[in-house]
C-alpha positions in Angstrom: -88.5 -30.7 1.1 -88.4 -26.9 1.0 -88.0 -25.1 4.4 -91.5 -23.5 4.1 -93.2 -26.8 3.7 -91.3 -28.3 6.7 -92.3 -25.3 8.8 -95.9 -25.9 7.9 -95.6 -29.5 8.8 -95.0 -28.5 12.5 -98.5 -28.6 13.8 -100.0 -27.5 17.0 -101.1 -30.4 19.2 -98.5 -32.8 17.7 -96.4 -34.8 20.1 -92.6 -34.9 19.5 -90.0 -37.0 21.2 -86.8 -35.2 22.1 -83.9 -37.7 21.9 -81.3 -38.1 24.7 -78.8 -35.9 22.8 -81.4 -33.1 22.1 -79.9 -29.6 22.7 -83.4 -28.2 23.4 -86.2 -29.1 25.8 -86.1 -32.1 28.1 -84.0 -34.9 26.6 -85.7 -38.4 26.5 -89.2 -36.9 26.9 -92.2 -36.3 24.8 -93.3 -32.7 24.3 -96.5 -31.2 23.0 -96.3 -28.4 20.4 -98.3 -25.2 20.8 -98.1 -22.5 18.1 -98.7 -18.9 19.1 -97.9 -15.7 17.1 -95.4 -17.5 14.8 -93.6 -19.1 17.8 -93.3 -22.7 18.8 -93.8 -23.5 22.4 -93.1 -26.9 23.9 -94.2 -28.4 27.2 -92.7 -31.7 28.5 -95.1 -34.6 28.7 -94.3 -37.0 31.5 -95.6 -40.5 31.8 -96.4 -42.4 34.9 -95.0 -39.9 37.4 -98.3 -38.5 38.6 -97.2 -38.6 42.2 -94.1 -36.6 41.3 -96.3 -33.9 39.8 -98.5 -33.8 43.0 -95.4 -33.7 45.2 -93.9 -30.8 43.2 -97.2 -29.0 43.3 -97.4 -29.4 47.1 -93.8 -28.7 47.9 -93.3 -25.7 45.7 -96.8 -24.3 46.1 -97.6 -24.6 42.4 -101.3 -24.9 41.4 -102.1 -28.5 40.6 -103.8 -27.2 37.5 -100.4 -26.6 36.1 -100.0 -30.4 35.7 -103.0 -31.4 33.6 -103.4 -35.2 33.5 -104.5 -37.1 30.4 -105.8 -40.7 30.2 -104.3 -42.9 27.4 -106.4 -42.8 24.3 -105.6 -45.1 21.3 -107.4 -42.7 18.9 -105.7 -39.4 19.9 -102.7 -39.3 22.2 -101.7 -42.9 21.9 -100.0 -42.9 25.3 -98.7 -46.2 26.6 -99.2 -45.3 30.2 -102.7 -45.1 31.6 -102.1 -41.6 33.0 -99.7 -39.0 31.7 -99.3 -35.3 32.6 -97.9 -32.2 31.0 -95.8 -29.8 33.0 -97.1 -26.3 32.2 -94.6 -24.6 34.5 -91.7 -24.8 32.0 -92.1 -23.6 28.5 -89.5 -24.1 25.8 -89.7 -21.5 23.1 -88.0 -21.9 19.8 -88.2 -20.3 16.3 -89.8 -22.7 13.8 -86.7 -22.8 11.6 -84.5 -23.8 14.5 -87.0 -26.6 15.4 -87.0 -27.8 11.8 -83.1 -27.9 12.0 -83.4 -30.1 15.2 -85.7 -32.5 13.3 -83.2 -32.7 10.4 -80.4 -33.5 12.8 -82.4 -36.3 14.3 -82.6 -34.7 17.8 -86.4 -34.6 17.6 -88.9 -36.9 16.0 -92.6 -36.7 15.5 -94.7 -39.3 17.3 -98.1 -40.6 16.1 -100.2 -39.2 18.9 -101.9 -35.8 19.0 -103.5 -33.6 21.6 -107.1 -32.6 20.9 -108.4 -29.0 21.2 -109.9 -29.9 24.6 -106.5 -31.2 25.7 -104.8 -28.0 24.5 -107.3 -25.9 26.5 -106.2 -27.7 29.7 -102.6 -26.7 28.9 -103.7 -23.1 28.3 -105.4 -23.1 31.7 -102.2 -24.6 33.2 -100.0 -21.9 31.6 -102.2 -19.1 32.9 -102.2 -20.6 36.4 -98.5 -21.0 36.5 -96.3 -18.7 38.6 -93.3 -19.9 36.6 -94.2 -19.0 33.1 -93.2 -15.5 32.0 -95.8 -12.8 31.4 -94.6 -12.5 27.8 -95.6 -16.2 27.2 -98.8 -15.9 29.2 -100.0 -13.1 26.9 -99.8 -15.5 24.0 -102.5 -17.7 25.7 -104.9 -14.9 26.7 
C-alpha cells in the first residue's frame, strides 16, 4: 500500500495497541489517536486502574479532569474492563510517516474500538486542564 494511503488510514479516534517492544509511547498499553495540524498525538489508555488515576491526581495536584473515565461500550470503544481512563497529562507526538513505520515493524497495531466525538471532547478538556502538557500542544486543542 502506498505511503499516502497508509497515512490516510491513521484516523483520529482510533485505538492502537503499542506492543511491549514499542519504541514510542507506553509499551503494552492502548493509545487513542488525535490528529491536529498534520501531527499525530497519542494518549495512553489505562484499564482498571481508576484508583491509580485518582491517587496520582490527589498526590501530584493534577486536575481529575485530566483523567477522563469511559465506560465499556461494545458498539464504540469495545473495552473489556467496565471502566477505563485516558491519561491526558502525557502526550506522545509523532510524525505520521514515523507512526506508519512503527505499524509496518509490528510495534503498533490497530484495535477494533474507536472513541466517539464526545469521547474526544473529554480528552480535549483534559489536555487543556493539564499542567503537564506543553503550551505548544495545548494550542492545537484550542
